[in-house]
C-alpha positions as CSV (number, residue, x, y, z in Angstrom):
1,M,13.3,-78.1,-51.1
2,A,11.1,-77.2,-54.0
3,V,12.7,-75.1,-56.7
4,V,10.5,-72.2,-58.0
5,V,11.0,-71.7,-61.7
6,P,10.1,-68.1,-62.7
7,P,7.6,-67.9,-65.5
8,A,8.8,-67.0,-69.0
9,A,8.6,-63.4,-70.0
10,T,5.3,-62.8,-71.7
11,P,4.0,-59.7,-73.4
12,S,1.8,-57.5,-71.3
13,T,-2.0,-57.7,-71.7
14,A,-2.1,-54.2,-73.1
15,T,0.5,-55.1,-75.8
16,R,-1.4,-58.2,-76.7
17,E,-4.7,-56.3,-77.0
18,R,-3.0,-53.5,-79.1
19,A,-1.4,-56.0,-81.4
20,G,-4.7,-57.9,-81.6
21,N,-6.5,-54.8,-82.6
22,L,-4.0,-54.1,-85.3
23,V,-4.0,-57.5,-87.0
24,R,-7.8,-57.8,-87.1
25,P,-9.2,-57.4,-90.6
26,A,-10.1,-53.8,-91.2
27,R,-13.7,-53.0,-91.8
28,T,-14.2,-50.5,-94.6
29,R,-16.1,-47.5,-93.4
30,S,-18.7,-47.9,-96.2
31,A,-19.6,-50.3,-98.9
32,W,-18.8,-47.9,-101.7
33,V,-15.0,-47.9,-101.3
34,W,-14.0,-50.5,-103.8
35,P,-16.8,-49.7,-106.4
36,V,-15.6,-46.1,-106.3
37,A,-12.0,-47.1,-106.6
38,V,-12.7,-49.3,-109.7
39,A,-14.8,-46.5,-111.2
40,V,-12.0,-44.0,-110.6
41,T,-9.5,-46.3,-112.2
42,A,-11.7,-47.0,-115.2
43,I,-12.3,-43.2,-115.7
44,A,-8.5,-42.4,-115.4
45,V,-7.5,-45.2,-117.8
46,T,-10.2,-44.4,-120.3
47,A,-9.3,-40.7,-120.3
48,G,-5.6,-41.5,-120.6
49,V,-6.2,-43.5,-123.7
50,L,-8.7,-41.2,-125.3
51,V,-7.2,-37.8,-124.7
52,G,-4.4,-36.7,-127.1
53,P,-3.7,-34.6,-130.2
54,V,-5.3,-37.3,-132.3
55,R,-8.9,-38.1,-131.5
56,L,-9.8,-41.7,-131.1
57,S,-13.3,-43.0,-130.7
58,I,-14.3,-45.1,-127.7
59,Q,-16.0,-47.6,-130.0
60,G,-12.9,-47.9,-132.2
61,I,-10.7,-48.4,-129.1
62,V,-13.0,-51.1,-127.7
63,L,-13.2,-52.9,-131.0
64,E,-9.5,-52.7,-131.6
65,L,-8.8,-54.2,-128.2
66,A,-11.4,-56.9,-128.8
67,D,-9.7,-57.7,-132.1
68,K,-6.6,-58.8,-130.2
69,V,-8.5,-61.5,-128.3
70,P,-7.5,-64.9,-129.6
71,W,-9.7,-66.5,-132.2
72,T,-11.6,-63.3,-132.9
73,R,-11.6,-61.0,-135.9
74,I,-13.3,-57.6,-135.6
75,E,-13.0,-54.6,-137.8
76,S,-12.4,-51.6,-135.4
77,G,-12.7,-48.8,-137.9
78,L,-9.3,-47.4,-136.9
79,D,-6.9,-46.8,-139.7
80,Q,-3.2,-47.9,-139.5
81,R,-2.0,-44.6,-138.1
82,E,-4.7,-44.5,-135.4
83,A,-4.0,-48.1,-134.4
84,A,-0.3,-47.4,-134.1
85,I,-1.1,-44.4,-131.9
86,L,-3.2,-46.5,-129.7
87,W,-0.8,-49.5,-129.4
88,Q,2.6,-47.8,-129.5
89,I,2.0,-44.5,-127.7
90,R,-1.2,-44.3,-125.6
91,L,-1.5,-47.8,-124.2
92,P,2.1,-48.3,-123.1
93,R,2.1,-44.8,-121.5
94,V,-1.1,-45.5,-119.5
95,V,0.1,-49.0,-118.5
96,L,3.5,-47.7,-117.4
97,A,2.0,-44.9,-115.4
98,F,-0.4,-47.3,-113.6
99,V,2.4,-49.8,-112.8
100,V,4.8,-47.1,-111.5
101,G,2.1,-45.3,-109.5
102,S,1.0,-48.6,-107.9
103,M,4.5,-49.6,-107.1
104,L,5.5,-46.2,-105.5
105,S,2.3,-46.3,-103.5
106,V,2.9,-49.8,-102.2
107,A,6.5,-48.9,-101.4
108,G,5.4,-45.9,-99.5
109,V,3.0,-48.0,-97.4
110,A,5.9,-50.5,-96.8
111,Y,8.4,-47.8,-95.7
112,Q,5.9,-46.1,-93.4
113,G,5.0,-49.4,-91.8
114,V,8.6,-50.5,-91.3
115,F,9.8,-47.2,-89.9
116,R,6.6,-46.4,-88.1
117,N,6.8,-42.9,-89.7
118,P,3.8,-41.6,-91.7
119,L,6.2,-39.1,-93.5
120,A,8.4,-41.8,-94.9
121,D,8.5,-42.3,-98.7
122,P,10.1,-44.8,-101.1
123,Y,13.1,-42.5,-101.5
124,L,13.9,-42.4,-97.8
125,L,17.0,-44.6,-98.0
126,G,18.7,-42.9,-100.9
127,A,17.1,-44.6,-103.9
128,A,16.3,-41.3,-105.7
129,A,19.8,-40.0,-105.2
130,G,21.4,-43.2,-106.3
131,A,19.3,-43.4,-109.4
132,G,19.9,-39.8,-110.2
133,L,23.7,-40.3,-109.9
134,G,23.6,-43.4,-112.1
135,A,21.5,-41.6,-114.7
136,T,23.7,-38.5,-114.7
137,M,26.8,-40.7,-115.2
138,V,25.3,-42.2,-118.3
139,I,24.0,-38.9,-119.7
140,T,27.2,-37.0,-119.2
141,A,29.2,-39.9,-120.7
142,G,27.1,-39.9,-123.8
143,L,26.0,-43.5,-123.4
144,R,22.5,-43.2,-124.7
145,E,22.3,-46.1,-127.2
146,G,21.3,-49.5,-126.1
147,F,19.4,-52.7,-126.9
148,G,15.9,-52.5,-125.5
149,P,15.9,-53.6,-121.8
150,L,19.7,-53.3,-121.9
151,A,19.6,-49.6,-122.4
152,P,22.3,-47.9,-120.3
153,L,20.1,-45.2,-118.8
154,P,17.5,-47.4,-117.0
155,A,20.2,-50.0,-116.1
156,A,22.4,-47.3,-114.5
157,A,19.5,-45.8,-112.6
158,F,18.4,-49.2,-111.4
159,I,21.9,-50.2,-110.2
160,G,22.5,-46.7,-108.6
161,A,19.2,-46.9,-106.7
162,L,20.0,-50.4,-105.3
163,A,23.6,-49.5,-104.5
164,A,22.4,-46.4,-102.5
165,V,19.9,-48.4,-100.5
166,A,22.4,-51.2,-99.8
167,L,25.0,-48.6,-98.6
168,T,22.4,-47.0,-96.4
169,Y,21.3,-50.2,-94.9
170,A,25.0,-51.3,-94.3
171,I,25.8,-48.1,-92.5
172,G,22.5,-47.7,-90.6
173,T,22.5,-51.3,-89.2
174,G,26.2,-51.5,-88.4
175,R,25.9,-51.3,-84.6
176,D,22.3,-51.1,-83.5
177,R,20.4,-53.3,-85.9
178,R,17.0,-52.3,-84.3
179,S,17.4,-48.5,-84.6
180,T,15.2,-47.1,-87.3
181,A,16.6,-43.7,-86.5
182,S,20.0,-44.7,-87.5
183,L,18.7,-46.1,-90.8
184,I,16.9,-42.8,-91.5
185,L,20.0,-40.7,-90.6
186,A,22.2,-43.0,-92.8
187,G,19.7,-42.4,-95.7
188,V,20.0,-38.6,-95.2
189,A,23.8,-38.8,-95.3
190,V,24.0,-41.1,-98.3
191,T,21.5,-38.9,-100.1
192,S,23.5,-35.8,-99.5
193,L,26.7,-37.5,-100.6
194,L,25.3,-38.8,-103.9
195,T,23.5,-35.6,-104.6
196,A,26.7,-33.7,-104.2
197,L,28.5,-36.1,-106.6
198,Q,25.6,-35.7,-109.1
199,T,25.9,-31.9,-108.9
200,F,29.7,-32.1,-109.5
201,L,29.1,-34.2,-112.7
202,Q,26.5,-31.8,-114.0
203,Q,28.8,-28.8,-113.5
204,R,31.6,-30.5,-115.4
205,D,29.3,-31.1,-118.4
206,E,26.8,-28.2,-118.5
207,D,25.5,-29.2,-122.0
208,T,23.7,-32.1,-120.5
209,V,22.0,-30.2,-117.6
210,R,18.7,-29.9,-119.4
211,E,18.6,-33.6,-120.2
212,V,19.5,-34.6,-116.6
213,Y,16.8,-32.3,-115.2
214,S,14.3,-33.7,-117.6
215,W,14.9,-37.1,-116.2
216,I,15.1,-36.0,-112.6
217,L,11.7,-34.3,-112.8
218,G,10.1,-37.5,-114.1
219,R,8.9,-38.4,-117.5
220,L,6.6,-40.8,-119.2
221,S,6.7,-39.3,-122.7
222,T,9.1,-41.9,-123.9
223,A,7.1,-44.8,-122.5
224,S,7.2,-48.1,-124.5
225,W,6.3,-51.7,-124.0
226,S,9.9,-52.5,-123.3
227,D,9.7,-50.1,-120.3
228,V,6.6,-51.9,-119.1
229,A,8.5,-55.2,-119.5
230,I,11.3,-53.9,-117.3
231,V,9.3,-52.7,-114.4
232,A,6.3,-55.0,-114.3
233,P,8.1,-58.2,-113.0
234,W,9.8,-56.3,-110.3
235,A,6.6,-54.5,-109.3
236,V,4.6,-57.7,-109.1
237,V,7.2,-59.5,-107.1
238,A,7.7,-56.6,-104.7
239,T,4.0,-56.0,-104.2
240,V,3.4,-59.7,-103.5
241,V,6.2,-59.9,-100.9
242,V,5.0,-56.7,-99.1
243,Y,1.4,-58.0,-99.1
244,L,2.6,-61.3,-97.6
245,H,4.1,-59.4,-94.8
246,R,1.0,-57.3,-94.1
247,R,0.3,-58.8,-90.7
248,S,4.0,-58.4,-89.7
249,L,3.7,-54.6,-90.6
250,D,0.7,-54.4,-88.4
251,V,2.6,-56.0,-85.5
252,L,5.5,-53.7,-86.0
253,A,3.3,-50.7,-85.2
254,V,3.4,-51.6,-81.5
255,G,7.2,-51.1,-81.4
256,D,10.2,-53.4,-82.0
257,E,10.5,-54.7,-78.5
258,E,6.8,-55.5,-78.2
259,A,6.8,-57.1,-81.6
260,S,9.7,-59.3,-80.6
261,T,7.9,-60.5,-77.5
262,L,5.0,-61.4,-79.8
263,G,7.3,-63.7,-81.8
264,L,8.0,-61.5,-84.8
265,R,11.6,-61.5,-86.2
266,V,11.9,-57.8,-86.4
267,D,15.3,-57.5,-88.2
268,R,14.4,-60.2,-90.7
269,T,11.0,-58.6,-91.5
270,R,12.4,-55.1,-91.9
271,L,15.2,-56.4,-94.2
272,V,12.8,-58.4,-96.4
273,V,10.2,-55.6,-96.7
274,V,12.8,-52.9,-97.3
275,T,14.5,-55.0,-99.9
276,A,11.3,-55.8,-101.8
277,A,10.1,-52.1,-101.7
278,S,13.5,-50.9,-102.7
279,L,13.7,-53.3,-105.7
280,G,10.3,-52.2,-106.9
281,T,11.1,-48.5,-106.4
282,A,14.5,-48.9,-108.2
283,A,12.8,-50.5,-111.2
284,S,10.1,-47.7,-111.3
285,V,12.7,-44.9,-111.1
286,A,14.8,-46.6,-113.8
287,V,12.0,-46.2,-116.4
288,S,10.1,-43.1,-115.2
289,G,12.7,-40.9,-113.5
290,L,12.1,-39.4,-110.1
291,I,8.3,-38.9,-109.4
292,G,7.8,-37.6,-105.9
293,F,5.0,-37.5,-103.4
294,V,3.0,-40.5,-104.8
295,G,4.3,-42.7,-101.9
296,I,3.0,-40.1,-99.4
297,I,-0.2,-38.8,-100.9
298,V,-1.9,-42.1,-101.7
299,P,-1.1,-44.1,-98.5
300,H,-2.4,-41.4,-96.3
301,T,-5.5,-40.9,-98.4
302,V,-6.2,-44.6,-98.2
303,R,-5.7,-44.7,-94.4
304,L,-8.3,-41.9,-94.1
305,I,-10.8,-44.1,-95.9
306,V,-10.2,-47.6,-94.7
307,G,-8.1,-47.3,-91.5
308,T,-4.6,-48.4,-90.7
309,T,-4.7,-52.2,-91.2
310,H,-2.3,-53.2,-94.0
311,R,-4.6,-55.9,-95.2
312,A,-7.0,-53.1,-96.4
313,V,-4.5,-50.4,-97.0
314,L,-2.1,-52.2,-99.4
315,P,-4.5,-53.4,-102.2
316,L,-6.4,-50.1,-102.2
317,A,-3.2,-48.1,-102.3
318,C,-2.0,-50.3,-105.2
319,V,-5.1,-49.5,-107.3
320,L,-5.5,-45.8,-106.3
321,G,-1.7,-45.2,-106.7
322,G,-1.9,-46.3,-110.3
323,S,-5.0,-44.2,-111.0
324,F,-3.5,-41.1,-109.4
325,L,-0.3,-41.3,-111.6
326,V,-2.4,-41.9,-114.7
327,A,-4.4,-38.8,-113.9
328,A,-1.3,-36.8,-113.1
329,D,0.3,-37.8,-116.4
330,L,-2.9,-36.8,-118.3
331,A,-2.7,-33.4,-116.7
332,A,1.0,-33.2,-117.5
333,R,0.4,-33.6,-121.2
334,T,-2.8,-31.6,-121.6
335,V,-2.5,-28.5,-119.4
336,D,0.3,-27.0,-121.5
337,A,-0.5,-28.8,-124.8
338,P,1.1,-29.2,-127.3
339,G,4.0,-29.0,-124.8
340,E,4.3,-31.2,-121.7
341,I,4.9,-30.4,-118.0
342,P,7.2,-32.9,-116.2
343,I,5.0,-35.3,-114.3
344,G,7.1,-34.8,-111.2
345,V,6.1,-31.1,-111.2
346,V,2.4,-32.1,-111.3
347,T,2.8,-34.5,-108.4
348,A,4.7,-32.0,-106.5
349,L,2.1,-29.3,-107.0
350,V,-0.5,-31.7,-105.5
351,G,1.8,-33.4,-103.0
352,A,3.5,-30.4,-101.4
353,P,0.3,-28.8,-100.0
354,F,-0.9,-32.2,-98.9
355,F,2.4,-32.7,-97.1
356,L,2.1,-29.3,-95.4
357,V,-1.4,-30.1,-94.3
358,L,-0.2,-33.5,-92.9
359,L,2.6,-31.8,-91.0
360,A,0.2,-29.3,-89.5
361,R,-2.2,-32.0,-88.5
362,R,0.6,-34.0,-86.8
363,H,1.7,-30.9,-85.0
364,R,-1.9,-30.3,-83.6
365,E,-2.1,-33.9,-82.5
366,S,1.2,-33.7,-80.7
C-alpha cells in the first residue's frame, strides 16, 4: 500500500507576495531626493560652523580645513583665537550633533521595524531612564572629574542605559520570546522603576537638581573631540549591523509567524538588531543627554519620501537625522543668544506637534 506523505508546510501565496513586495528595492519617488538631502546637510553643517558669537569667514574656514590636508601648507587668514574656536568649539559640536542625530534616527528605524510599531523610539526599552539614573547617581555623588573617555558621567550613563535595556529584554522575553507586546510592557515597567529611583536621588540632593535637569534635557554645549571619539565607533558599528539586517526588517513587517515560515530566525534577528540599536543609543545618550523625538520625526519623514523599504529608509534617515540635529542645535544656541535653550526642548517643540499629527493620522486610518 502506498504511503502518502503530506507536503511540508509552506507559506501562503499571499504571504510570499507580501514579503516579496517588501524586500524589493524601493524606488525613490523622484530623482531629487538624494541631491536635496546632500544640499540640506551641507547647508546645516555650514551654518553650524559659521554661526556664533565670533564671526568666521567661509573662505578662512575652507582654507583652514585645506591646511590640514597632508603635504599642504595654506595660509587661512584666521588668527590663533579664531582657529581655536573653529577646531575646539564649532567643529566638534557640529560633528557630535551629526553623529548623535544619525544614530538616534537609525535606532528609531530599527526599533520601529523590529516591533512593527511606527510610534516606537530608541528609548522604548528603558535606555533613557537607565542613562538618566546613571547620570544622576554620578552628579549627586559629586564624581565629576575624570580622564577623557573615562569621565564618570558618560560612563555611568552608558552603563545605565545598557543595564536598563538588558533588564527589559530579560523580563520581556522570559516566557513568550515572540511577544513584542511583552517587551514593550517590560520597557514601560523598567522605565517607571528607574525614573522613580532617579527622582528619589534628586530629592535627597536638591542642590544638584539644576545640573541633572540640564543633562536630562540634552546638551551639546560641552561637546569635544573626546565625546566624538566615544560615540563614533559605537554609532558606526550599530549602523552597519542594522543596515546588514535591512532585508530581515522588511520580512518582519509581515508578522513573526509569517517571517518564520519564510526562513527568518525571528528571535535572533530581533535580539541582534535591538542590541545594536541599543548600544548606539546608549553611546549617544552618554555624551549628549536625552534628546527626544529625533527617532520618531526623521524615520517617518523619510518614509513619506521614499516608502517603507529599509534599504532606502536607513541611509536617508542616517543623513537627514544628522542634519536635523545640527539644525536643532543651531536654533538652540541662537534663538536666545547669548544664552542657550536645551536642545531637547527644541526637538520636543518640533516633535510633539509632529507626534500628535501622526497619532491623528493613524486614528483616521484605523
